[in-house]
N, C-alpha and C positions, 0 to 999 in steps of 0.2 A: 662650578662653571663647567660647561661641556668640554670634553677633550678637544684640543685644537684640531681642526680638520686636516692640517698637514701632518700632524702627529698621528692622527687616525690612519691616514693613508700610508705613512711609513710603517706602522704596525701591521697593516693589512698586507703590504708588499712583502714584509719579512715573513709573515705567516704563510703566504702563498709561494714563497721561493723554495727551491730545493736545497738550500744551504742549511745544514743543521746548526743549532745553537752552539755557542762556544764550548759548553761543558760536555758536549757529545763528540768533540773532536780532539785529536792530539793537540797538545799545547802549542806546538810549532805552527800548526795550521790555524789554530785560533788566533795566535799572534799575527800571522800574516793577513788574515781576514780583517783584524782590527786595524792594522796599518793601512791596508788597502782602502778601508772606509774613511778613516780620519786623516791619514796622511795625504790623501788626494784632494782635500777640500781647498778652495781658494783661500789665500792668506793676504793680509795687508802688507804693503811695503814698509820697511823699517830702515832707519839710517844705517845700522850695523848690527851684525850678530857674529859670534865667534864661538867655536867649539874648543873647550878646554878640558883639563883633567884636574880634579880636586885631589890633592894628596892627603890620604887619611891613614890611620894605623892599620886599616884593613885592606889598603891598596888604593889604586887610582879609581876615582868615581867620575864618569863623564858628566860634564855640565855644559850648558850653552848660555852665553851671556848676550842679552839683547839691549841695545841702547837706541832710544828714539831720536837722539841727537848726538853728535860727536864732538861738540864744543861745550865749553863752560865748566863750572865747578863740579865736584863729585856730587852725584845724585843719591837719593835714598835707594835702597835695594828692596825689590820684591822677590822673595824666594819662592819659586813655584814648584809644586810637587804634583806630577801627573797621576791620573787615575788609570783604570784598566783592570780592576780586580786584583791588583798586586802582581798577577801573572802576565798581564798584557800592558800595552802602552809603552811610550818611549818619548825621547826628546822630539822625534819627528811627528808623532801622532798628535802632540799638543803644541806644535809650532804655532798654529794659528791663534790660539787663545793667548799664548805668551806675547806674541806681537801685538794683539789687540789691547792687552792690559798695559804693555809698555807705552803704546801710542796714546792710550786714554789718560794715563797718569803723567807722562813725561819722565818717568823714572826708569832706571835699569831693572831688568828682570833676569834672574838667574834660574834656569830650569835644571833639575837634577835627574840623572839617569841611574837611579838606585838599582841594586841587585834584586832580581825577581825570583820567586819560587816557581816551580818546585826545585830548581837547581840550588837555590839559596833560601833556606828556611828562615823564619822569624828567629832572632831579631835582626837579620842582615839589613832589611829595608829601612827600618827606623834608625838603625845605627848609621847607615850610609847617609841618610837624609840629615841627621843631626851633625855628623862630623863634616860633611861637605859644607854645611852652613858655617860651622866654626872655621873652616878653611877660608871661606869667602870673607868673613869678617877679619880674620888675621891678615889677609892679603888685600884689604880694602884699598890701600893706596895704589897698588898695581892695577886693580880692577876698575879704579875710578869711581868708587862708591863711598857713601858716608856710613861708617860702621855704627854710628849712633842712631841711625834711622833705618830700621830693618822691619819688614813685614813678611808674613808667610801667607801663601794662598795655595789651596789644593782642591782638586775635584774628586769626588767619589772615594776610591781607595786613597787617592792623594790627599783628600780632606782628612781621612783617618790619620795618615802619616803626618800631615801638617799639625794636627792636634797633638800627636805624639811628640813631635819636635818641640812644640811649645811647652809641653810637660817636662821633657828632658832638660830644656833650657832653664826652666824654673828650678828644677831639682838639682841641677849641676852648677847653678850660679852663672848662667849665660850661655850663649850670647843674648844680649838684651833684645827683646822683640816688642815693637811698639804696638802692633795689632795683628790680627789674623782674619782671613776670610775663608770660610769653609763652604764649598759648593756641593750641595747634596751629599754630605759626608756619610760614610759608613762609620758608625760610632760604637757598634757592638757586634759580636759574633753570636750572640744569643738570638737566634732567628725568631723565637717566640716573642721577643721584645722588639726586634729591629727589622722585621719583615712583615708588611701588611698584605695578607692574602687577598684582600679585595682587589689589589692591583697586580696580582700574579700574571706574568707574561707581558706586562707593559714595559718592554725593553728587558727587564730582569726576571729571572725565574728563581724560585727558592732553591731548586736543585743546583742551579748555576752558582748561587752564592755559597752553597754548601761545598761545591767543587773547589771554589777559591779557598775556602776555609781549610779544607782537607789538604790542599797543596801548600798552604802557608805555614802550618804548624807541624812540629814533630810530636808534641805532647798536647793533649786536649786542654790541660790546665793553663797552657800559655795563652790561649784565646781569652782568658779572663783577666789577664794582667793589664795594668794601667796603660802601658805603652802600646798594647794591642787593641784594647777596648776602652777608649777614653771615657765612655759613659760610666765606667766603673770607678774612675779615678776621683780623688779629691781635686776639685777644679779651682779652688781658691788661689788667687794670685796670678791667674792667667791674664794675658793681655786682652784689651777690648776686642770683641769678636763679632763678626757678621756671619750669620748662618743663612745660607740660601737653600730653599727646598722647592721641589716641583710637586704640584698637586697630585699627579698621576704616577708617582714614583713609589714602588713598593718599599724602598728603604727610607722614604721621606720621614716616616715616624721616628727613625733613629736620629735624624737631624733635629727634629722638633724636640725630642726628649733631651738632647744635649743642650739645646738653647735654653730649655726650662731649667736644667740643672745648673747651667752657667749663671743664670739670673739668681737662683737660690744661693749660689756660692758667692754672690756679690760682684761678679764680673760684669762690666759694662757690655751689654749684649743687644744686638739688633737682629731680629729674625724676619726674613722676607720670603714669603711663599709666592711662587709664580703660578697663577691659576691656569689650568688647561695644559700645563707643560708636563713633559716626560723626562725621565732620567737621561742626562747627556745633552739636553737642549742647548746649553750655552755654546757648544761647538758648532752650531748651525746658524750663524747670523744671517745667512742667505735665505733661510727658511722661516725663522722665527724672529719677530721684532723683539720679543722678550729676551732673546740672546744678547742683542745689542744693549737693551735696557739693563740687563744683569751686569754686563761689563761696566756700564756707566755707574751702577750702584756700587760695585766693587771699587771702582776708581774714586768715587766720592768718599767711601769709608777709609780707604788708604790715605788719601790726601788729608783727611781730617786729623790723622794722627802722625803723619810723616812730614807735612809742611812745617817749615821752621816757625816757631812761635805759636804753634797750635797744639793743644793738648786735650 
């Protein structure tokens, strides 16, 4: 399918601007640009949200709890992990998608602000994401969530971290995860396997992905470990998974490869590709109908495994 005309215009505008790509900037400037883009987008109203801190062995991890309603029994928990290449992104940059998922499902959403490289190298981010989830489940009564009905969602680098959390939970005996949804996830740091040169410059550049990799790891071999590159892991026993990919996304092949490996491992898997779309599209519901459709697809997947009496 042809590239969506709005996506085409976004790419042309970016190419003609005088703003260098993220990997050509100091990380502080790249982060500020990312926040200015995504943090300024319109967001849905929501009944309540609250900034908290998850107490972990490594220190306090900031989290934000969204609730689409403030009455009634404890709801399932959707644990959201933001993208941004590990180095960028925050609770604020992904505020809109968290609100949208909470409203679409009627469930609580907890977004996690994990430590980022280059200040905090691997495995700080996957450790924070796992331990903050464990904190949430341990404090379910206080948070007003059902600890028996938990799902994980993440986009891009957050999809990578979501898969890592699911692997850690399997390997460490919990918390129990009913399902996960991975939105155009980065699943490998082997760019020969996980970066499609045909779509170089469609939002992402190979040098940019390499920049994130170089910032994330202290030792090259860490990039091949299971919790860094889920595509390398034994995937048996993971929860039912929805993988979303975009047609014009250079790392889309990494998501497709993970979906194929999940099926081979016997994991209940649904892969949906959004034709004509680019990496990051789900954060622009005002521009792309497919962004709204993708949130609805995620909500349907989550409800199928989190609603009481449904398995």
